[in-house]
N, C-alpha and C positions, 0 to 999 in steps of 0.2 A: 537582445536583452529583455524585451517585452515578454517573450515567450517563457524565459526562465523565471521571471517574476510571477507570471500567471501560473506556471507550474508549481511554484512554491506556495502561492496563495491557495490554489486548488487542493494541494496536498495538506496544507495546514487546516483547511476547513472540512476536508473529507470525512473525518471521524464524526462530525456533527450530522452530516447527511447520512452516513452509515447508521448512526443511532436512530435517526428519524425513519429510516427504511426498516430496520429490525432492532428492536430493543433487547433482544436476547442473543446469546452467542450461538445458539443452535446446537445440533448434534451431528456427528459424523463429518462429512465433508464440509458442511456449513460451519462447524466449529473450527475446522482447519482453515477455511477461508477467512473467518473472523479473526483468528489469532494471527495469521500471516499478514492480513490487512493492517491490523493495529500495530504489529511489530514493524511493518514497513513504514507506517506513519511515524512511529517513534524514531525509527532510523533516519527518516527525513528531517525530523526536528533537530537531530544532533549532527547535522552535516558539517562540512569543513568550515563554512562561513561562521557557524555558531561556535564551534570549539576553537576557532582561530589557530589552526594548525596547518602548516604548509607541507607536511610530510607527504611525498608522492606515493609511497607505498600504502599509507593509511587511506589516502584518497582512492587509489585503485581498488583496494579491498572493499571500501565502503561502496563504491560505485558498482562493483560486481555483485555484491549482496543485494543492493537496492534494486538493480535491474533484474536479478534472478527472482527476487520476491515479486516484483511487478509482473514478470512473465507467469509465474505460478498463479498469482491472483487473477490475471487475465484468463488463463485456462480454466480455473475453477469458476470464474464468473460466467463464462460461456457454457460450462457444464450446468451451472445453476439455472441459467436462462432456459437451456434445453429441457431440463427436468420440469421447470415450471410450466412450460407450454405443452410438454408431453403428457403431464398428468392433469391438465385442465380440460 
């Protein structure tokens, strides 16, 4: 239960840290990373606990989209880190 609560708090506060890291949305893949990151954060805010719905189909669809966005964000994040170190 502790890890789930930590995950929710980290997700809730992550847009603040994202803003401190980069105040602009960027261009190209950075814009894509920014939009998907913020969409995933918004998706996390409207999870099943918040909307008080026990529909299993809705939960599965929400979870698939949330995890898919998280995977895309992770891939783009590693690409971003690679580009930063490659061009420095």
